[in-house]
C-alpha positions, 0 to 999 in steps of 0.5 A, a space after each residue: 499500499 502506497 502513501 497515497 493509498 493510505 491518504 486516500 483511505 484517511 480522507 474517505 474515513 474523514 468524509 464518512 465521519 462528515 456524513 455521520 455528523 451531518 446525518 446526526 444533525 439532521 436527525 436532531 433537527 427533525 426530531 425537535 419542534 421549531 420553537 424549542 430549536 430556536 430557544 436552544 439555538 440562542 443558548 448554544 450561540 451564547 456559549 459558542 461566542 464565549 468559547 470563541 473568546 478562548 479558542 479564536 481559531 476553532 473553525 479553522 482547526 476543524 476544517 484542517 482536521 477534515 483535510 489531514 487524513 484520519 484526523 477527523 475520523 479519530 476526533 469524531 470517533 472519540 466524540 461518538 464514544 464520549 456521547 455514548 457514555 454521556 447518554 448512558 450516564 444521563 438517561 433521558 438527556 438530549 443532544 442539546 444537553 450534551 452540547 451545553 455540557 461540552 461547551 461549558 466544560 471547555 469554557 471552564 477548562 480554558 478559564 482555569 488555564 
């Protein structure tokens, strides 16, 4: 297997994780009511703005992870495992609860640095 074959396989896995992420987003959006989604969006927007104060290049690093072979695959695999354990521990929680947890956890970690 040549290096280019390995890179292509890594990019294919990154693309697969992008599709999985996209399908999860569509599933969450379609399962909720519009007014509730708008309220949750406002809360997440505020948390995202706070997070961008501490991590200003977060969007660029996310794009780079999809360009570097295997990086997004491993990153998303870790997040999916983390989500699985979060939902196991917190029965009845939703994706919104997980996202609030992750944002607040990252903000607190950045404040403590």
